[in-house]
N, C-alpha and C positions, 0 to 999 in steps of 0.2 A: 504494500500499499504506499502511495506517495505521501511523504511527510513534508509539509510546506516549511516547517522550521529548518529542515535540512537544506532545502532549496535556498532559503533566506541566508543561512550560514555560508553557503557556497557563493552567493552573490556578495555578501559582506566581505568575504576573503578578497574578491576582485576589486571591490570598492577601496579597500585598504591599499591594494596594489596601485590603483590609479592615484590615490592621494599621495603615496610615497614615491611615485616614479615620474620623473620629468618627461621621459619618453612617452608614457601613456597619456599624459596631459597634452603633449605636442600632437599625438595622433588625433585627439578629440578637437583641440582648439587651433593649433598653429597651422598644420598642413592644409586643412580645408580653407583657411583664410588665404594662404599662399596660392592655392589652386584658383580660387575665385578671383583674386587680384590679377594673377598672371593671365588667365584666360579671359577674364572680363575685359582687361585692357586690349587684349588681342581682338576681341569682338568689336570693340569701339573702332579700332583701326580697320578691320574688315568692313564694317558698316560704312565707313567713309569711302571705301574703294568700290564696294559692290552696290549696284543699283537695285538689285532685286531685294525687296523688303523681307525682313524676317530671318535672313540667314544668320546674322550675328546673334539674334536672340536664340535661335535654334542651337547654335554652338554653345552659348552660355547655359542653356537648359541641359544640354548633353554633358557639359562639365559637372553640373550638379548631380546628375543621375550617376555618372561614372564614379564620382568621388564616393557616392554611397555604395556602389557595388564593391569598389576596392576596399573601403574601410570595413564594411560589414563582414565580407568573407575572410578578411585578415583577422578580425577579432576572434572568430571561432577557432582557428588554428593556434592563435597566440595564447588562448586560454589554456591549451595543453602545453605549449612550449615553455610558458613561464613557470609552470609547475615542474616541468622536466629540468629546466635550467637550475631551479632552486632545490632540486631533489626532494620536492614536496609531494610527489605523486604517491609514494608509499604511505606517508602520513595521511593523505587525503582519503585513500581507499582502505585505510585500516579503521575508518569510522563507518558508521552505518549508511553512509551516502550511497545511493543507488545510481546506476547509470542514467535512468530516465530523469532522476532529480538533477543530476549534473547537467544533462542536456537542457532541461527547463530553465535552470539557473543561468546557463551560458546564453540561451536565447533571451532571457530577461535583461541581463546586463548589456548584451549587444543592442537590444532595442533602446535601452536608456541612452547609451552612448551615441547611437545613430541619430536619435531624436535631437540631441544637443547639436550634432553636426548639421542636421536639417535646418534647425533654427538659425545657426550661424551663417550657413551658405545662403539660405533664402533671405536672411536679413541683409547680408552684404549685397546680394544681387539687387535687392530692392533699393537700399540706401545709396549705392554707388552708381547703379546702372538703370534704376527705374524699371527693373524686370521683376514682375510678379508671376511666378510660375502658375499659380492657380487662376490667373485671369483667363486662361485657356480652358477652363472647365475642371470639374472634379474628376474627370478621367485621369488627371495627373496624380490624384490620390490612389487610383487603382494601379497606375504604373509604379508608383512608389511602393505600394504593398507587394507587388510581384517582384520588384527589385529586392526587397527584403527576403522573400521566399527563396528566390534563386541564389542570392548571395549567401544565405545561410546554407543552402544545399551545397554550393561550391566550397564553402568553408568546411563543412563536414567531410566532403570528399578529400580536401587537402589534409585535414586532421587525420583521416584514416591512413594516409600515406605516412604521416609521422608515427602513428602507432605501429605501422608495419615495418618501416625502415629506420626508425629512431631519429635522434636529433641530427644525424648526418643528412637527413632530408629536409632540414629546417628551411632551406632556401625556397622550398615550394610555397612557404607561407607568404613570401613576398612576390614571387615571380610567376607562379603557375597561372594565375588569373590573366597575366599579360599575354599568354598564348592565344587567348581569344580576343584580346584587345583590338588587333588590326582588323578582324573579320566580324566584329559586332556592329559595324556601321555607326560608331559613336559620332564621327564628324562628317561622314559622307554616306550616300545611299548604297545599299547593297548592290545595286545595279552596276556599280563601278568595279566590283570584284570579279575575278574570273569565275566562270560558271561553277566549277567544282567547289570553290570556297563559298560562293553564294548559296549553293545547295546545303553545305555544312552549316552555314550561318542560320539557315532557316529552321534548324532544330534548337536554336538558342532563343529563349524568350526575351532576353534583353535586346537581341537584334530586332525583333518585332517592336519592342518598346521604343527604341531609338528611331525606327522608321516611322512609327505612329507620332512620336514627338515632332519630327520634321514635317510630317503631313499636316498636323494641327497648326504649327506656328507659321510655316511658310506658305502652305497651300490652303489653309483654313478648311481642311478636310477632316472630318470626324472619323475615327476608326469605326468599323462595322462591329456588330455584335459577334460575328464569326471571329474577327481578328482578336477581340478581347477574350473570347473562349479559348482560342489557341494559345494565347499568352498564359492564361490561368492553368490550362491543362499541362503545358510544358513546365511551368514553374513547379506545380505539384508533383509532376513525374520526377523532376530532378531532386526535389526535396525528399521524396520517398527513397530514391536511389542513394542520396547522401546519408540519410539516416541508417539505411541498410548497411552500407559500406563501413560507416563509422562504428556501428554496433558490432559487426563482424570483426573489424580490425581491433576494437577494444578487447573482445573476448580472446583474440589471438595473442595480443600483448600480455593479457593477464596470464594466459597459459605459459608463455615463455618467461614469465617473471620480469618482464620489461619495467614494470613499475618500481622495482627495487633498484635496478641499474639502468635508468633511461638514457642510453647513449645511442 
């Protein structure tokens, strides 16, 4: 039976980590600000050169969405790495904490941190560039919800690799998501990709999200119900796969005694 006080204790452990770590504070506050300033100023420059309205705003919206994708997926794998680096995994799992409670705690702390990131990025975009993401409709909230679901899924897949291969695979926490960065259509339509890459991109929900974002901002074209259902179905499929791989890798790590010597 799930015990919420154990989930709360797991969340509290990470809150203490955030309070004590300058790196974790920078992840939440500093780097999103740098991204918005850098690409926001880029969009101002592009807007002066480009006659077609909306392109600069579409790029700025894409920066906000990609910042969320990157930060959310990284938080999932970092929750494991931080305990592995500090040799705390053995202590953690010597308690009655269950895997499902750890997953729920990880999702809760990730949601809280990402909400802070959303507030900061949207606030900067509005204050500096007069860009209000939600002026284009509450479909943006649907897109953000699915960004959370997919990013969590990708984070769990990344964490499963750490469980399987140890801290020598820790680089995937930073870099694995970048594999799909060029083919997710963040800043350009999928039609610009070679057909093989475009076909692969079509199974990524975030590719559909970025396409929909451009369609709304640049062409004033609302996504169809079918498009939204495809995004939701793909996000849930990846989330189920991520949880399956994470749970399986966790059991394998436990059987190998990896929690005692997490290398």
